[in-house]
C-alpha distance (Angstrom), angle and dihedral (degrees) to the residues before:
residue distance angle dihedral
M1 . . .
S2 3.79 . .
V3 3.81 122.2 .
A4 3.80 90.6 -119.3
L5 3.80 91.0 55.2
V6 3.81 91.4 48.6
F7 3.80 91.2 54.8
Q8 3.81 91.9 43.9
L9 3.79 92.4 53.1
L10 3.80 91.6 45.7
D11 3.79 89.8 50.6
Y12 3.80 93.1 50.6
A13 3.80 91.1 46.9
G14 3.80 92.4 49.8
V15 3.79 92.9 50.5
F16 3.80 92.7 46.4
F17 3.80 97.3 48.2
F18 3.79 95.9 43.8
A19 3.82 89.0 48.1
F20 3.81 88.3 47.6
S21 3.79 89.7 56.3
G22 3.79 89.7 49.4
G23 3.80 90.8 52.4
M24 3.80 91.7 50.8
I25 3.79 92.0 50.7
A26 3.81 89.9 47.9
A27 3.81 89.3 55.1
R28 3.79 90.9 49.0
K29 3.80 89.5 51.5
S30 3.84 90.7 48.9
L31 3.80 94.3 -117.8
D32 3.80 120.6 158.0
P33 3.84 122.6 -109.1
F34 3.80 92.0 -93.8
G35 3.80 90.0 53.8
A36 3.79 89.0 48.6
A37 3.81 90.5 53.2
I38 3.81 90.8 50.7
V39 3.80 94.3 48.3
G40 3.81 91.8 43.4
A41 3.81 94.0 49.2
A42 3.80 90.6 48.7
A43 3.79 90.5 51.0
G44 3.79 95.5 43.7
M45 3.80 99.0 44.1
G46 3.81 104.2 22.3
G47 3.79 97.2 87.6
G48 3.79 94.4 48.6
T49 3.79 90.6 46.4
L50 3.80 92.5 55.1
R51 3.80 90.0 45.3
D52 3.80 93.7 53.9
I53 3.81 93.0 45.7
L54 3.81 92.4 51.5
L55 3.80 92.2 46.4
G56 3.80 92.9 46.5
Q57 3.80 93.3 -117.2
L58 3.80 98.8 147.3
P59 2.92 135.4 -151.7
V60 3.79 90.4 36.3
Y61 3.78 117.2 -110.9
W62 3.81 100.5 -96.2
V63 3.82 95.4 52.7
D64 3.80 91.2 75.1
A65 3.81 94.2 32.7
P66 3.82 109.3 53.5
E67 3.79 91.4 176.0
Y68 3.81 86.9 81.9
L69 3.80 90.7 63.3
A70 3.80 89.9 48.5
I71 3.81 90.9 50.8
A72 3.80 91.4 47.5
V73 3.80 93.5 50.1
A74 3.81 91.1 45.5
G75 3.79 90.8 50.5
A76 3.80 92.4 47.0
L77 3.80 94.3 50.0
T78 3.80 91.3 44.5
G79 3.78 89.6 55.1
Y80 3.79 92.0 42.8
Y81 3.79 97.6 52.1
G82 3.79 95.2 28.9
S83 3.79 91.1 59.2
T84 3.81 89.1 69.0
L85 3.81 88.9 64.3
L86 3.79 92.8 59.4
S87 3.77 123.7 82.9
T88 3.80 115.2 -118.5
G89 3.79 93.7 -154.9
T90 3.80 94.9 66.5
G91 3.78 95.6 46.2
A92 3.80 89.5 -115.3
R93 3.80 93.1 139.1
R94 3.78 92.7 51.6
A95 3.80 91.0 47.4
A96 3.82 93.5 48.8
L97 3.79 90.2 49.5
A98 3.80 92.7 49.2
W99 3.81 93.9 48.4
A100 3.80 93.9 46.6
D101 3.79 89.2 50.4
A102 3.81 90.4 49.4
V103 3.80 91.5 54.0
G104 3.79 91.9 50.1
L105 3.79 91.5 47.6
S106 3.80 94.2 50.4
V107 3.79 94.0 48.8
F108 3.79 98.3 44.3
C109 3.80 95.7 48.8
V110 3.81 88.3 63.0
L111 3.79 95.6 42.0
G112 3.78 91.2 49.6
A113 3.79 91.9 51.0
Q114 3.81 90.8 48.1
A115 3.81 90.7 51.2
G116 3.78 90.7 52.9
L117 3.79 93.0 49.7
A118 3.81 91.2 46.0
V119 3.81 91.9 62.5
G120 3.80 92.8 46.6
A121 3.80 97.9 -103.0
H122 3.81 120.3 161.3
W123 3.79 112.9 -91.9
A124 3.80 91.6 -110.6
I125 3.80 90.7 54.1
A126 3.80 90.0 47.7
I127 3.79 90.0 55.3
L128 3.80 89.7 48.2
T129 3.80 92.4 51.1
G130 3.79 87.6 50.4
V131 3.79 92.1 55.0
M132 3.80 93.0 44.5
T133 3.80 92.8 48.3
A134 3.79 90.2 50.9
A135 3.79 97.3 44.9
F136 3.80 106.7 34.0
G137 3.80 98.5 68.8
G138 3.79 91.5 53.5
L139 3.79 90.5 45.3
V140 3.81 92.3 54.1
R141 3.80 90.4 45.4
D142 3.79 93.1 53.4
V143 3.79 94.0 44.0
L144 3.81 91.2 51.8
V145 3.81 91.2 56.5
N146 3.82 93.8 40.1
D147 3.81 97.0 -110.5
V148 3.80 126.5 137.4
P149 3.84 103.0 -101.9
L150 3.79 115.6 -110.6
V151 3.79 90.5 -128.9
L152 3.82 89.7 62.0
R153 3.79 95.7 50.9
E154 3.78 126.0 89.2
E155 3.81 95.2 -108.9
I156 3.79 118.9 103.4
Y157 3.80 106.7 -92.6
A158 3.79 115.4 119.4
L159 3.80 88.4 36.7
A160 3.81 89.6 63.0
A161 3.81 89.4 51.6
L162 3.79 90.1 48.3
A163 3.80 91.2 52.9
G164 3.80 92.6 49.0
A165 3.80 94.4 47.5
A166 3.81 92.4 46.0
A167 3.81 91.8 47.9
Y168 3.79 91.0 52.9
V169 3.81 93.8 48.5
A170 3.81 90.6 46.9
A171 3.81 92.2 49.1
L172 3.80 91.6 53.6
A173 3.81 90.1 47.2
L174 3.81 86.6 56.9
A175 3.83 89.2 51.4
L176 3.79 94.1 -115.1
P177 3.83 117.8 157.9
A178 3.80 110.2 -77.6
G179 3.80 96.7 -137.3
A180 3.79 95.4 49.7
S181 3.81 90.5 42.3
A182 3.79 91.3 53.9
V183 3.80 93.6 50.4
G184 3.81 92.7 44.0
A185 3.81 93.6 48.6
A186 3.81 91.4 48.0
L187 3.80 90.1 50.6
L188 3.81 90.1 50.5
A189 3.80 92.0 52.7
F190 3.80 90.4 46.5
A191 3.81 92.1 49.0
I192 3.80 92.2 51.8
R193 3.79 92.9 47.5
A194 3.82 91.3 44.7
A195 3.80 92.0 50.4
A196 3.81 90.4 48.6
M197 3.81 90.4 53.6
R198 3.79 94.1 42.8
F199 3.80 97.9 46.4
G200 3.79 99.9 27.9
W201 3.81 96.1 -115.3
T202 3.78 112.6 178.9
L203 3.77 139.1 169.4
P204 3.82 115.0 -107.7
S205 3.78 114.8 -91.5
I206 3.80 130.2 -163.5
G207 3.79 88.5 -139.3
R208 3.77 127.8 -139.8
I209 3.79 116.6 -20.5
D210 3.81 113.7 -151.4
């Protein structure tokens, strides 16, 4: 499998799963299917849009590739209608949402870092674009439905994206194969986020200040 195909598949998967999470949240908020498509598209394509704007890659990637919008809408509607198949009493909807979000996060942190390196950005900037690409779509999604964004809570979220982006940049610096490095870095980010959800890992907080 070529490196270009690996990145293409990762990109499609990231858009779909983030949009899926947006569709599930839209169902929870009792939005209609059109609202679900809007929230899902914002979640699926928001991070990449910010990345391209900051890196001066205009027009942004999905303008010349409408299949991304189709994937985002498909993911959103899948999450929207699929959420009705999950029982609310067991927390299955919340779990499906969290895992879909984790997949999107792990993929986009690598793609964002790759985009930064591709335009000749410093490695630190490439890591930053990886974190922003991974976190911004979810942030927009949560703001649209009036939730506190995950990235602003004490649970480990952006830190997982940071680890994945940094691992990818470090792997390329060591001249490791780009395709394998991308998959490995995405798996690292996913593992950290999964462990945080499973074991309740959080960053220390000072709590509420009266």
